[in-house]
N, C-alpha and C positions, 0 to 999 in steps of 0.2 A: 504494500500500500504506500509506504514511504517513497519507494522508487518511482511509483506512478505519479505521486504528488510532485516529486522532484522534477520529473520531465514536464509536467504541466506548467511548472513555473519557469524552468530553465529554457525550454524551446522558445516561448514567446520573447523572453529577454534577449536571447541570442538573435532572433529575427529582428527585434528592435535595434539592437546594436549594429547589425549589418546594414539595415536601412538608414540609420543615422550616419554611418560611415560613408555610404554611397551618396547621401544627400549633402554632406558637408566636406567636399574634397578641396575646397578653396584653400589657398595658402594664407598663413598668418605669420607676421613677423614677430619673433620672440626676442626681446632684448632684456638685459639685466643691467640697469643703470648702476653704476659708474663704469662698467666694463664696456669696451668699444665694440663688442661682438653683436651681430644680428644673425639670428637663425630663422630660416623659413621652414615652417612645418605645416602639414595639413591641419585644418581646424579639428577634424574628428580625432586625430592623434593626440592633440593637446587636451581635448576634452576627455578622451578615454584615459589618458595618463593621469589627469586630475581625479577621475573616478577611482582608478587603481590606487593612487596614493591615499585617498580617503578610505577606501576599503581596507587596505593594509594597516593604516593608522588606527582605524576602529578596532581591528583585530588585536592590535597590540594593547590598546586601552582595555578591552574586555579581558584579555589574557592577564594583564597586570591587576585588574580589579578582582579576578578570581584567585589570585595568589594565596590569600588568607584561607579561602575554602579548600584549596588543594593542600595547604600545609596542615589544616585540621584533619583532613581525610587521611593523610599519611600518618599523623599521630594516632588517630583512632585505629588505623590498620595495625600499627605496631602494638598498641594496647591489646587488641584482639588476639594477636599472635601470642603475646605473653600470657594472656588469660587462658587461651586454649592449651598452652603448654602446661600451665599450672593445673588445669582441670585433668589433663591426661595423667600427670603425676599423682594427683589425688585419687583418681580412679584406680590406677595401678596399685597404689599403696592400700586402698580400701579392699581390693580383691585379695591381697595377701592376708592369710589368717594371722591374727595376733599382732599385726603391724599397723592396724588402721589408725591408731593413735587418737587420743582425745575423744574417744567414744563416737567416731564417725561411722555411719551406717550407709549401706548402699540399698536404695529402695528397689522395688521390682522393676521400675523403669530404667534402672542403671544410674540414677542421679544420687548425689550425696545428700544425706539428711542428717541432722544433728540427733544424737542419741538422747533419750529422755534423761532428765536429771535424776540422780539416785535419791531415794527417799530417806 
C-alpha cells in the first residue's frame, strides 16, 4: 500500500518537474557581488538547485532535531539488554535447587515471584 501511495505522489511530481524544466529553459545571469564573475545558467536549473538545497537543508534540520530521541532510544536499548541479561541470570539461578537465594520462586509461567514471608 505504501509503495502504491509513493508512486501516486512521486509520478505527478516528476511530471511537474519535467514540464517546469521544459517551460523555463531561458538563461539567467548569476552573479555574486563583489566577485567579477557572471555565470549563465538555465532558469529551471537555478530553481531546481534552490529546491534541492532547501530539501537537503530541511533534512539536516529534522535529523538534528531528532538527535535527542535517537540518543534516548539507544539508552533504552542498552537498558533493555542489561535487564534481559539480569533476568536470564535470575532464571538460571532460580532453576538450580538450593541456589535460588533470598526465597525467590519460579511460578508456573516461568516468571520470578517473591516467596511468602515466614510467619
